[in-house]
C-alpha positions as CSV (number, residue, x, y, z in Angstrom):
1,M,16.5,-104.4,-96.5
2,Q,17.9,-104.3,-100.1
3,Q,17.1,-108.2,-100.3
4,V,13.4,-107.7,-98.6
5,R,12.5,-104.7,-101.5
6,K,13.8,-107.1,-103.9
7,R,11.5,-109.6,-103.2
8,L,8.3,-107.7,-102.7
9,T,8.8,-106.9,-106.5
10,G,8.0,-110.4,-107.2
11,K,4.8,-111.2,-108.4
12,H,3.6,-113.4,-106.0
13,S,5.6,-111.6,-102.9
14,C,2.4,-111.2,-100.8
15,H,1.4,-114.4,-100.7
16,D,4.7,-115.5,-99.3
17,D,4.7,-116.0,-95.6
18,S,8.2,-115.8,-94.9
19,L,8.5,-112.2,-96.3
20,L,5.6,-110.9,-94.5
21,A,7.5,-112.2,-91.2
22,T,10.3,-110.3,-91.9
23,V,8.2,-106.8,-92.9
24,M,6.7,-107.3,-89.4
25,L,9.7,-107.9,-87.8
26,L,11.2,-105.0,-89.2
27,A,8.7,-102.9,-87.4
28,S,9.6,-104.6,-84.0
29,Y,13.0,-104.0,-84.7
30,E,12.2,-100.1,-84.2
31,I,10.6,-100.8,-80.9
32,Y,13.3,-103.2,-79.9
33,E,16.2,-101.3,-80.7
34,G,14.2,-97.4,-80.2
35,S,16.9,-95.1,-80.5
36,A,15.1,-91.3,-80.3
37,S,16.8,-90.9,-84.2
38,G,13.5,-89.3,-85.1
39,Q,12.5,-91.7,-87.5
40,R,11.8,-95.0,-85.6
41,G,8.2,-94.1,-85.6
42,A,7.8,-93.4,-89.1
43,A,9.3,-96.5,-89.9
44,W,7.5,-98.4,-87.4
45,I,4.4,-96.8,-89.8
46,S,5.5,-97.9,-93.0
47,H,6.3,-101.3,-92.2
48,V,3.6,-102.2,-90.5
49,R,1.5,-100.6,-93.5
50,G,3.6,-102.4,-95.9
51,A,2.5,-105.6,-94.0
52,S,-1.0,-104.7,-94.4
53,Q,-0.7,-104.0,-97.7
54,M,0.3,-107.3,-98.7
55,I,-2.4,-109.2,-96.7
56,A,-4.5,-107.2,-98.6
57,L,-3.3,-108.4,-101.6
58,R,-4.3,-111.9,-100.8
59,G,-7.4,-110.9,-100.9
60,L,-9.9,-113.9,-100.8
61,Q,-7.9,-116.3,-100.4
62,R,-7.8,-118.6,-97.3
63,T,-4.9,-119.0,-94.6
64,S,-3.7,-121.9,-95.3
65,S,-1.4,-122.6,-92.4
66,P,-1.2,-121.8,-88.5
67,F,2.3,-119.8,-88.9
68,A,0.3,-117.7,-91.8
69,A,-2.9,-117.4,-89.5
70,L,-0.3,-115.9,-86.4
71,L,1.0,-113.4,-88.7
72,Q,-2.2,-112.1,-89.9
73,H,-3.4,-112.3,-86.3
74,A,-0.3,-109.9,-85.0
75,A,-0.9,-107.7,-88.6
76,R,-4.1,-106.8,-87.4
77,Y,-3.0,-105.6,-84.0
78,N,-0.9,-103.2,-85.2
79,E,-3.2,-101.7,-87.9
80,L,-5.9,-101.2,-85.3
81,I,-2.9,-98.9,-83.5
82,V,-2.0,-96.9,-86.4
83,A,-5.8,-96.6,-87.5
84,I,-6.8,-95.2,-83.6
85,S,-3.7,-92.9,-83.8
86,A,-4.5,-91.4,-87.6
87,R,-8.4,-91.4,-86.7
88,R,-8.7,-93.7,-89.7
89,E,-10.9,-96.3,-90.5
90,L,-9.1,-99.6,-89.7
91,P,-8.5,-102.3,-93.4
92,E,-11.5,-104.2,-94.3
93,R,-10.7,-107.9,-94.4
94,P,-13.5,-110.1,-95.7
95,L,-15.2,-111.8,-93.2
96,D,-14.6,-115.3,-94.6
97,V,-10.5,-114.6,-94.7
98,L,-11.1,-113.4,-90.9
99,S,-13.0,-116.9,-90.1
100,G,-10.6,-118.7,-91.7
101,L,-7.9,-118.1,-89.8
102,N,-8.5,-120.8,-87.2
103,L,-6.4,-119.6,-84.5
104,D,-6.8,-121.2,-80.9
105,L,-9.1,-119.8,-78.7
106,K,-7.2,-117.2,-77.0
107,A,-6.1,-116.0,-80.4
108,S,-9.4,-115.9,-81.4
109,K,-10.9,-113.5,-78.4
110,E,-7.8,-111.2,-79.5
111,M,-9.0,-110.8,-82.8
112,E,-12.7,-110.1,-81.7
113,L,-11.8,-107.1,-79.8
114,Y,-9.7,-105.9,-82.4
115,E,-12.8,-105.7,-84.3
116,V,-14.8,-104.4,-81.5
117,L,-12.5,-101.6,-81.3
118,S,-12.5,-101.1,-85.0
119,R,-15.1,-98.4,-84.7
120,L,-12.9,-96.6,-82.0
121,P,-11.1,-94.5,-84.5
122,G,-14.7,-93.0,-85.9
123,L,-15.9,-92.5,-82.6
124,L,-12.6,-90.7,-81.5
125,A,-12.8,-88.3,-84.7
126,T,-16.3,-87.4,-84.2
127,A,-16.0,-86.5,-80.9
128,E,-12.8,-84.2,-81.2
129,T,-14.7,-82.8,-84.4
130,L,-18.1,-81.4,-82.2
131,P,-16.6,-78.1,-80.8
132,E,-15.6,-77.1,-84.1
133,L,-19.7,-77.6,-85.3
134,L,-21.7,-73.9,-85.2
135,P,-24.4,-74.2,-82.2
136,C,-27.3,-75.3,-84.2
137,D,-29.2,-78.1,-85.2
138,T,-26.1,-79.9,-87.4
139,R,-24.0,-80.1,-83.4
140,E,-27.1,-81.4,-81.7
141,S,-27.7,-84.3,-84.3
142,R,-24.4,-85.1,-84.5
143,M,-24.2,-85.7,-80.7
144,A,-27.2,-87.2,-80.8
145,M,-25.6,-89.8,-83.2
146,F,-22.6,-90.0,-81.3
147,V,-24.1,-91.0,-78.1
148,T,-25.9,-94.0,-80.7
149,E,-22.8,-95.0,-81.6
150,Y,-21.0,-94.3,-77.9
151,Q,-23.8,-96.7,-76.9
152,T,-23.7,-99.7,-79.4
153,F,-19.7,-99.7,-79.0
154,Q,-20.1,-100.1,-75.1
155,I,-22.4,-102.7,-75.1
156,R,-20.3,-104.8,-77.5
157,L,-17.6,-104.2,-75.6
158,D,-19.1,-105.3,-72.5
159,M,-20.4,-108.3,-74.1
160,W,-16.7,-109.2,-75.3
161,L,-15.7,-108.9,-71.9
162,N,-18.2,-110.7,-70.3
163,S,-17.5,-114.0,-72.8
164,V,-13.6,-113.6,-72.0
165,Q,-14.7,-113.8,-68.4
166,A,-16.8,-116.6,-68.5
167,Q,-13.5,-118.8,-70.0
168,Y,-11.7,-118.7,-66.5
169,D,-12.8,-120.0,-63.6
170,G,-11.3,-117.2,-61.4
171,P,-10.2,-113.6,-62.1
172,L,-8.8,-112.2,-65.1
173,Y,-6.1,-110.1,-62.8
174,W,-5.0,-109.9,-59.2
175,L,-2.8,-107.3,-57.0
176,E,0.5,-108.3,-55.5
177,P,3.3,-106.5,-54.5
178,S,5.6,-104.7,-56.5
179,E,9.5,-105.8,-57.1
180,L,10.0,-102.7,-58.9
181,Y,9.1,-100.2,-55.6
182,A,10.5,-102.5,-53.4
183,Q,13.9,-102.1,-55.4
184,L,13.9,-98.7,-55.0
185,P,14.8,-96.5,-52.1
186,E,13.1,-95.7,-49.3
187,S,13.1,-91.9,-49.8
188,S,12.7,-92.2,-53.5
189,S,9.8,-89.9,-55.2
190,E,9.2,-92.3,-57.7
191,R,7.8,-95.0,-55.4
192,I,4.5,-94.7,-56.3
193,F,2.9,-98.2,-56.8
194,P,3.7,-100.3,-53.9
195,Q,1.2,-103.2,-55.9
196,C,1.5,-104.4,-59.2
197,I,-1.4,-106.1,-61.6
198,Q,-0.6,-109.4,-62.4
199,F,-2.6,-111.3,-64.9
200,F,-3.6,-114.9,-65.4
201,D,-1.4,-115.3,-68.5
202,L,0.2,-112.9,-71.7
203,S,-2.9,-113.0,-73.6
204,V,-5.1,-112.1,-71.0
205,A,-2.5,-108.9,-69.9
206,H,-2.7,-108.0,-73.7
207,I,-6.5,-107.7,-73.9
208,Q,-7.5,-106.3,-70.7
209,L,-4.3,-103.6,-71.1
210,L,-6.0,-102.8,-74.5
211,Y,-9.4,-102.9,-73.4
212,W,-8.5,-100.0,-70.3
213,T,-6.7,-98.1,-72.9
214,A,-9.6,-98.1,-75.7
215,Q,-11.9,-96.8,-72.5
216,L,-9.3,-94.6,-71.1
217,L,-8.8,-92.8,-74.9
218,L,-12.7,-92.3,-75.5
219,R,-12.8,-91.1,-71.9
220,S,-10.1,-88.3,-72.2
221,V,-11.6,-87.3,-75.3
222,L,-14.7,-86.8,-74.2
223,C,-13.5,-84.9,-70.9
224,V,-11.5,-82.6,-73.5
225,T,-14.6,-81.9,-76.0
226,C,-16.9,-81.4,-73.1
227,Q,-14.5,-79.0,-71.6
228,I,-14.0,-77.1,-74.8
229,L,-17.6,-77.0,-75.4
230,R,-18.2,-75.4,-71.6
231,N,-15.9,-73.0,-72.0
232,G,-17.3,-71.8,-75.4
233,D,-20.9,-70.0,-75.7
234,N,-22.8,-73.1,-76.2
235,D,-25.7,-74.4,-74.8
236,M,-25.2,-75.9,-71.3
237,D,-28.3,-78.1,-71.2
238,L,-27.5,-79.8,-74.1
239,I,-23.6,-80.2,-73.2
240,E,-24.6,-81.6,-69.6
241,N,-27.2,-84.1,-71.2
242,F,-24.8,-85.3,-73.9
243,A,-22.2,-85.6,-71.0
244,I,-24.8,-87.6,-68.8
245,E,-26.0,-89.9,-72.0
246,V,-21.9,-90.9,-72.5
247,D,-21.4,-92.1,-69.0
248,G,-20.9,-89.3,-67.4
249,V,-17.4,-86.9,-68.0
250,D,-15.3,-87.0,-65.2
251,S,-11.4,-87.0,-64.9
252,S,-11.3,-89.1,-62.1
253,V,-12.1,-92.0,-64.5
254,C,-9.5,-91.5,-66.7
255,Y,-7.1,-91.1,-63.6
256,D,-7.8,-94.3,-62.3
257,L,-7.8,-96.1,-65.9
258,A,-4.2,-94.7,-66.1
259,C,-3.1,-96.3,-63.0
260,K,-4.4,-99.4,-64.3
261,I,-2.4,-99.3,-66.8
262,A,0.9,-98.0,-65.2
263,Q,0.1,-100.9,-62.2
264,S,-0.2,-103.5,-65.2
265,V,2.8,-102.8,-67.0
266,E,5.6,-104.5,-64.4
267,C,4.8,-108.0,-65.2
268,L,5.5,-107.3,-69.1
269,T,8.9,-106.2,-68.1
270,R,10.0,-109.4,-66.5
271,T,12.5,-111.7,-68.6
272,E,9.8,-114.1,-69.7
273,A,7.5,-111.7,-71.7
274,G,10.2,-110.3,-73.5
275,L,10.1,-108.4,-76.7
276,V,6.3,-109.8,-76.8
277,G,5.8,-107.9,-73.7
278,A,7.1,-104.8,-74.9
279,Q,5.2,-104.9,-77.8
280,V,2.0,-105.7,-76.2
281,L,2.7,-102.4,-73.3
282,G,4.1,-99.7,-75.8
283,F,0.7,-98.6,-76.9
284,P,-1.2,-98.5,-73.3
285,M,1.9,-96.6,-71.7
286,S,1.5,-93.9,-74.4
287,I,-1.6,-93.6,-73.5
288,A,-1.2,-93.6,-70.0
289,R,1.4,-91.3,-69.7
290,G,-0.2,-89.0,-72.1
291,C,-3.2,-88.7,-69.5
292,L,-1.1,-88.5,-66.7
293,Q,0.8,-85.4,-68.3
294,L,-2.3,-83.7,-69.0
295,L,-3.9,-84.0,-65.6
296,E,-0.3,-82.9,-64.3
297,S,0.1,-85.9,-62.3
298,K,3.4,-86.8,-60.1
299,D,2.6,-90.5,-61.1
300,I,3.8,-90.3,-64.2
301,I,7.3,-90.5,-63.3
302,W,6.3,-94.4,-62.5
303,F,7.1,-95.0,-65.9
304,N,10.8,-93.8,-65.4
305,V,11.2,-97.2,-63.2
306,I,9.6,-99.2,-65.9
307,F,11.8,-97.5,-68.7
308,R,15.2,-98.2,-66.5
309,R,13.9,-101.8,-66.1
310,L,13.4,-102.6,-70.1
311,S,16.7,-101.0,-70.7
312,V,18.3,-103.6,-68.4
313,L,16.5,-106.1,-71.0
314,D,18.2,-103.9,-73.7
315,I,14.7,-102.6,-75.1
316,R,15.0,-99.1,-76.0
317,L,10.8,-98.4,-75.8
318,E,11.1,-94.9,-73.9
319,G,13.3,-93.8,-77.3
320,F,10.7,-95.0,-79.6
321,L,7.5,-93.7,-77.7
322,N,9.3,-90.2,-77.9
323,D,9.8,-90.9,-81.6
324,M,6.6,-91.5,-82.1
325,T,5.5,-87.8,-81.2
326,I,7.5,-86.5,-83.9
327,G,7.5,-86.6,-87.7
328,P,5.2,-85.0,-90.7
329,R,2.4,-82.8,-89.5
330,N,-0.2,-85.3,-91.5
331,E,0.9,-87.8,-89.0
332,R,-0.8,-88.3,-85.8
333,R,1.1,-89.9,-82.8
334,P,0.0,-92.0,-79.6
335,R,1.1,-89.6,-77.5
336,Q,-0.7,-86.8,-79.2
337,L,-3.8,-88.4,-78.8
338,L,-4.6,-86.8,-75.5
339,S,-2.4,-83.1,-76.1
340,E,-3.6,-82.0,-79.2
């Protein structure tokens, strides 16, 4: 760490790809090591922001190597998670820099998804503030604005998903028997999902899980928001019309999405997925767990099976996710996104 800090003081440190990679590896280490020390979550965010600042300081410089392009691609995902968690805007990147990354087709589709989801933090923040507005023209106009932004967001998201599906001749995912379920005693209460979801490849798993997680998070927040509004002294016609315009607010949809995520993570705990799998499933798991906890569903205990499997691989993700629920009061944590 001392060597990293020393190198960061250099005049051209932001252009050093090896230094950027080191900072990002430190972030990965926090996930991999994962002991619930109360510091892992804050340390991860610190490393992510450090990498983000290094990239920002590069300005309009185009990425000159495939390695640098992959670093910026991976950093963009981490930036997105922090932005969603904190309800802050995703750090801007000039379009000519993003377009100049020269990523392969799969990575380009991932980057396209990150940019579509850059609108998610603002949507979540707006939805959460609706109950705080006094029942007057302000709330009605804010609801109308939100509906327009929500529908635009969903259109862009659907267009992106259709473009991904067009690249493959067959399905992006399918069901198959769960090995983890089969290994449990027949009397075990943890035998929740006899089937798991298998994906075409790791890249598809990543983007499909992120798509489901974004939908789950947005719909869950809308469910909570509408419930708060219904419990107050509010215009019920206005609230019900709002719920219809945002595709209906139904907790069963949230439950189905959470279960899809729960059934998907098994394939990312296999040895061949390694640490990459842990990084991909961390955010979806935190949101799915939060949703199932909010719904008081017994299905949440399936994640105990997943955590044990990860511990066999020496990946302490549970400790990291638990750490992400604590820390300074001004920092939102992914698992708190549903419970606040």
